[in-house]
C-alpha positions in Angstrom: 0.6 -8.0 -11.4 2.7 -6.0 -13.9 3.2 -2.2 -13.2 4.6 0.6 -15.3 5.0 4.4 -14.7 4.0 6.9 -17.2 5.0 10.6 -17.2 2.2 12.4 -18.8 2.8 16.0 -20.1 -0.4 17.4 -18.6 -1.5 15.0 -15.9 2.0 14.1 -14.5 2.8 10.9 -12.9 0.6 7.8 -13.7 1.0 4.3 -12.3 -0.6 1.7 -14.4 -1.3 -1.8 -12.9 -2.2 -4.7 -15.2 -4.4 -7.0 -12.9 -5.5 -10.4 -14.0 -8.6 -10.1 -11.9 -9.6 -6.7 -13.3 -12.7 -6.7 -15.6 -12.7 -3.0 -16.4 -10.5 0.1 -16.1 -10.5 1.7 -12.7 -8.9 5.1 -12.0 -8.0 6.8 -8.7 -6.5 10.1 -8.0 -4.0 10.3 -5.2 -1.8 13.2 -4.1 1.4 11.5 -5.5 0.1 10.1 -8.8 -2.9 9.0 -10.8 -3.5 5.2 -10.3 -5.0 3.2 -13.1 -5.9 -0.5 -12.8 -6.6 -2.3 -16.1 -7.2 -5.8 -17.4 -4.2 -7.6 -18.9 -3.3 -6.8 -22.5 -5.2 -3.5 -22.5 -3.9 -1.7 -25.5 -2.1 1.6 -25.2 -4.7 3.3 -27.5 -7.4 2.4 -24.9 -5.3 4.0 -22.1 -4.8 7.1 -24.3 -8.5 7.3 -25.0 -9.4 7.1 -21.2 -6.7 9.6 -20.3 -8.0 12.0 -22.9 -11.6 11.7 -21.6 -10.9 11.7 -17.9 -7.4 13.1 -17.4 -8.3 16.7 -16.7 -11.0 15.6 -14.1 -8.5 13.3 -12.4 -6.0 16.1 -12.2 -8.5 18.5 -10.6 -9.5 15.7 -8.1 -5.9 15.2 -7.3 -5.3 18.8 -6.5 -8.2 18.8 -4.0 -6.7 15.9 -2.0 -5.6 17.0 1.4 -2.1 15.9 2.4 -1.0 15.7 6.0 2.0 18.0 6.6 4.9 16.3 8.2 6.7 18.4 10.8 8.8 18.0 14.0 5.6 16.7 15.8 4.9 13.8 13.3 4.9 10.4 14.9 4.0 6.8 14.2 3.1 4.7 17.2 1.8 1.3 16.2 2.2 -2.3 17.3 5.1 -3.1 15.0 6.6 0.3 14.3 7.5 3.5 16.1 8.9 6.6 14.4 9.6 10.2 15.4 11.5 13.2 14.1 14.5 14.7 15.9 16.4 17.9 15.3 20.2 17.6 14.8 23.0 20.0 14.0 23.9 18.3 10.8 22.3 19.5 7.5 20.0 17.2 5.6 17.5 14.5 6.4 18.6 11.0 7.6 16.7 8.1 8.9 18.1 5.5 11.3 16.7 2.6 13.3 16.2 -1.1 13.9 13.8 -3.5 15.4 10.8 -1.4 14.5 12.1 1.8 16.2 13.2 4.6 13.8 14.3 8.2 14.1 14.2 10.7 11.2 16.9 13.3 11.9 16.5 16.7 10.3 18.9 19.6 10.1 18.5 23.1 11.7 17.7 24.7 8.4 14.9 22.3 7.4 11.9 24.1 6.0 8.8 22.0 6.7 6.8 24.3 4.4 8.9 23.4 1.4 7.4 20.8 -1.1 10.7 19.2 -1.8 11.3 18.8 2.0 7.9 17.2 2.4 8.7 14.7 -0.4 12.1 13.9 1.2 10.5 13.3 4.5 7.9 11.1 3.0 10.5 9.0 1.2 12.4 8.5 4.5 9.3 7.4 6.3 8.2 5.1 3.6 11.7 3.5 3.6 11.3 2.8 7.3 7.8 1.4 6.8 9.0 -0.8 4.0 12.0 -2.0 6.0 9.8 -3.1 8.9 7.2 -4.6 6.6 9.7 -6.8 5.0 10.9 -8.0 8.3 7.4 -8.9 9.6 4.8 -9.6 6.9 6.5 -12.5 4.9 7.3 -14.3 8.1 3.7 -14.0 9.4 2.4 -15.1 6.0 4.5 -18.2 6.2 3.3 -18.9 9.7 -0.4 -18.7 8.8 0.2 -20.6 5.6 1.7 -23.5 7.5 -0.9 -23.3 10.2 -3.8 -23.6 7.7 -2.1 -25.6 5.0 -2.7 -23.0 2.4 0.4 -22.3 0.4 1.5 -19.6 -2.1 4.5 -19.8 -4.4 5.9 -16.4 -3.9 5.6 -13.4 -1.5 6.2 -9.7 -2.3 5.8 -6.6 -0.2 5.0 -3.5 -2.3 4.1 0.2 -1.8 0.6 0.2 -3.3 -2.4 2.5 -2.7 -5.5 0.6 -4.0 -5.3 -2.8 -2.2 -4.1 -4.2 1.1 -3.1 -7.4 -0.7 -3.6 -9.4 -3.8 -3.1 -13.0 -5.0 -2.3 -13.8 -8.6 -3.5 -16.9 -10.5 0.2 -18.1 -10.5 0.1 -18.1 -6.7 2.0 -14.9 -5.9 0.7 -13.1 -2.9 1.6 -9.3 -2.8 1.1 -7.4 0.5 0.8 -3.6 0.9 3.8 -2.5 3.0 1.4 -0.2 5.0 -0.2 -3.3 6.5 2.6 -3.1 9.0 0.9 -0.1 10.6 -2.4 -2.0 11.3 -3.2 -3.9 14.4 -2.1 -7.6 14.3 -5.7 -9.0 14.0 -6.2 -6.9 10.8 -2.9 -7.9 9.3 -3.8 -11.5 9.9 -7.2 -11.0 8.3 -5.7 -9.6 5.0 -3.1 -12.4 4.9 -5.8 -15.1 5.4 -8.0 -13.4 2.8 -5.2 -13.7 0.3 -4.4 -17.2 1.3 -8.0 -18.2 0.7 -7.5 -17.0 -2.9 -4.9 -19.7 -3.4 -7.8 -22.2 -3.5 -10.7 -19.8 -4.5 -9.8 -17.2 -7.0 -13.0 -15.3 -6.5 -15.3 -13.9 -3.9 -17.8 -16.7 -4.2 -19.9 -18.0 -1.2 -17.3 -20.8 -0.9 -14.5 -18.2 -0.5 -16.3 -16.4 2.2 -17.2 -19.6 4.0 -13.5 -20.6 4.0 -12.5 -17.2 5.2 -15.1 -17.3 7.9 -13.8 -20.7 9.0 -10.3 -19.3 9.3 -11.3 -16.1 11.1 -13.7 -17.8 13.5 -16.9 -16.7 11.6 -15.8 -13.0 12.3 -14.7 -12.0 8.7 -17.6 -9.5 8.2 -16.7 -7.5 11.3 -13.0 -7.6 10.4 -13.8 -6.5 6.9 -15.8 -3.5 8.2 -13.0 -2.6 10.6 -10.4 -2.7 7.9 -12.4 -0.1 5.8 -11.7 2.5 8.5 -8.1 2.5 7.6 -6.5 4.1 4.6 -4.3 2.0 2.3 -1.4 4.5 2.5 -0.8 7.0 5.3 1.6 9.0 3.1 
């Protein structure tokens, strides 16, 4: 999938994703940007038309989205990643950690009510999540790939907000870095889902039958459980 970022004078940040599997234009407002998924080769004039028609409404929707405030009590406690904030005497915000355990240090003058501070904190937390995701997710995909004899040509780990994973027609599997915050059985479900797309590039009965076989006929329950999680905690 190809992506590009647009800075719109009225709407602000827009992330456009060209998805080979998209059949129509899909728009989503998130607190950090407007996300638009379009079929390949969608002309710029069509994007301009859509933004002119729906841009103001998307901006209003974006402004209504609640955003969790990060403060000294913020914590992440998951199977693969633990993170907490700690006050230090040094000014600024710095993140340190390894092996899935991270500390975000903040200075004595840190104003958690400041928008710029919140953005800096989120960037630091996202960096930790991305670091851990790149340590764990590709390795687990390779394990499951070999176990089930389903192979992809390339693996990427990205910060996305609309999908937990995707598989291109060229055999590239992209995984959402926030997968690392899910329980292991759901991480495996998403990976197996995308590996099934390497032989069935659709959601046909054959695709679901294959996924059921790999998940022990439990794919419907896993799919329902996955829906209870957001694609991006930040």
